[in-house]
ZAMARGU-4260 file (C-alpha; in steps of 0.2 Angstrom, whole numbers, plus 5000, padded with zeros to 4 digits):
<rodrens>
0) 4956/5007/4711 | 4959/5025/4708 | 4970/5036/4720 | 4966/5030/4737 | 4955/5042/4747
5) 4944/5040/4763 | 4930/5034/4752 | 4940/5018/4747 | 4944/5012/4765 | 4937/5011/4782
10) 4946/5014/4799 | 4938/5011/4816 | 4941/5025/4828 | 4940/5025/4847 | 4926/5034/4856
15) 4930/5053/4856 | 4939/5053/4840 | 4934/5063/4824 | 4939/5064/4806 | 4943/5080/4797
20) 4946/5082/4779 | 4962/5091/4775 | 4954/5105/4766 | 4950/5123/4771 | 4933/5118/4777
25) 4941/5104/4788 | 4953/5116/4795 | 4940/5129/4799 | 4929/5115/4808 | 4943/5110/4818
30) 4948/5128/4823 | 4930/5131/4828 | 4929/5115/4839 | 4946/5120/4848 | 4940/5138/4851
35) 4924/5131/4858 | 4934/5121/4871 | 4943/5137/4876 | 4928/5148/4878 | 4925/5144/4896
40) 4942/5150/4901 | 4940/5167/4893 | 4958/5167/4886 | 4958/5175/4869 | 4977/5174/4869
45) 4977/5154/4870 | 4963/5154/4856 | 4974/5164/4845 | 4990/5154/4849 | 4980/5137/4845
50) 4974/5145/4829 | 4991/5148/4823 | 4997/5131/4828 | 4982/5123/4819 | 4986/5133/4803
55) 5004/5128/4804 | 5000/5110/4806 | 4987/5111/4792 | 5000/5118/4780 | 5012/5103/4785
60) 4997/5091/4782 | 4993/5098/4765 | 5012/5098/4760 | 5013/5080/4764 | 4998/5076/4753
65) 4986/5071/4768 | 4968/5068/4763 | 4961/5066/4781 | 4967/5068/4799 | 4960/5059/4814
70) 4961/5067/4831 | 4954/5065/4849 | 4940/5078/4851 | 4932/5086/4866 | 4922/5070/4870
75) 4938/5059/4872 | 4939/5052/4890 | 4957/5058/4891 | 4968/5071/4882 | 4980/5062/4870
80) 4994/5071/4861 | 4992/5061/4845 | 4985/5063/4828 | 4984/5051/4813 | 4986/5057/4795
85) 4980/5047/4780 | 4991/5050/4765 | 4990/5042/4748 | 5006/5033/4744 | 5013/5029/4727
90) 5029/5021/4720 | 5038/5030/4707 | 5036/5023/4689 | 5052/5012/4689 | 5049/5005/4707
95) 5038/4993/4716 | 5028/4999/4731 | 5038/4987/4742 | 5055/4995/4736 | 5048/5012/4739
100) 5042/5008/4756 | 5058/5000/4761 | 5068/5015/4755 | 5058/5027/4765 | 5057/5017/4781
105) 5075/5011/4782 | 5081/4998/4794 | 5066/4999/4806 | 5054/4992/4794 | 5042/4977/4798
110) 5032/4969/4784 | 5018/4957/4788 | 5006/4947/4778 | 4989/4948/4787 | 4973/4939/4781
115) 4967/4955/4773 | 4983/4959/4765 | 5001/4966/4768 | 5005/4980/4780 | 5022/4989/4782
120) 5026/4997/4799 | 5040/5008/4805 | 5044/5021/4818 | 5054/5036/4819 | 5059/5048/4833
125) 5063/5067/4833 | 5069/5078/4848 | 5067/5096/4849 | 5050/5098/4841 | 5045/5115/4837
130) 5060/5123/4845 | 5056/5115/4862 | 5072/5105/4867 | 5062/5094/4880 | 5048/5090/4868
135) 5050/5075/4856 | 5039/5066/4843 | 5037/5048/4839 | 5029/5044/4822 | 5022/5027/4819
140) 5019/5023/4800 | 5008/5010/4792 | 5007/5007/4773 | 4993/4996/4766 | 4995/4992/4748
145) 4980/4993/4736 | 4974/4975/4734 | 4981/4965/4719 | 4997/4959/4711 | 5012/4971/4711
150) 5003/4986/4718 | 5010/5003/4714 | 4999/5013/4727 | 4993/5011/4744 | 4988/5022/4759
155) 5000/5028/4772 | 4994/5031/4790 | 5006/5042/4800 | 5003/5043/4818 | 5012/5057/4827
160) 5014/5057/4846 | 5021/5072/4856 | 5029/5068/4872 | 5042/5074/4885 | 5059/5065/4886
165) 5057/5058/4903 | 5054/5042/4912 | 5037/5048/4917 | 5031/5050/4899 | 5039/5033/4893
170) 5023/5023/4899 | 5011/5035/4890 | 5022/5034/4874 | 5021/5015/4875 | 5002/5016/4878
175) 4999/5028/4863 | 5010/5018/4852 | 5000/5002/4856 | 4984/5013/4852 | 4991/5018/4836
180) 4994/5000/4831 | 4977/4995/4837 | 4968/5008/4826 | 4979/5004/4811 | 4974/4986/4813
185) 4956/4990/4809 | 4960/4996/4792 | 4951/4988/4778 | 4949/4992/4759 | 4931/4994/4754
</rodrens>
């Protein structure tokens, strides 16, 4: 199997979610979709701010090597402050994929052998996101190695959930973490 890309796997998404290739065309399509949502409020300042945020996030996705991103769209039943990026993951020449994942994940790593293959999972938290002291982010990462003996490549799914540091948002954060795990469990190599 060559470098993993969206054509080499499938992932089931909840209703109201869409997939965007991390290309200039994907960024433009997402920006158009978001602008469409704000047209009815006649707030060009919000549209401009959202465009800046999308461009900033898109640059971060491209820097991390993401090939596609999954987001709730305007048809989702509820707004969810989360996204999932798919990133090809490779071990360095002198390392196994297992060792590479363990080094990156640290002590929070869970490795499970499922009927369809291995999955690695870990979480990380960060406070003060985008200069906002009360805003935090939780990332939930899942790595699926390419099938075969001693794989050197796999696909990394990074879910990012923005939340406020408060008791009220704890339930929402827990629910969105469960949703991330449920989506990741649908992953299968083609």
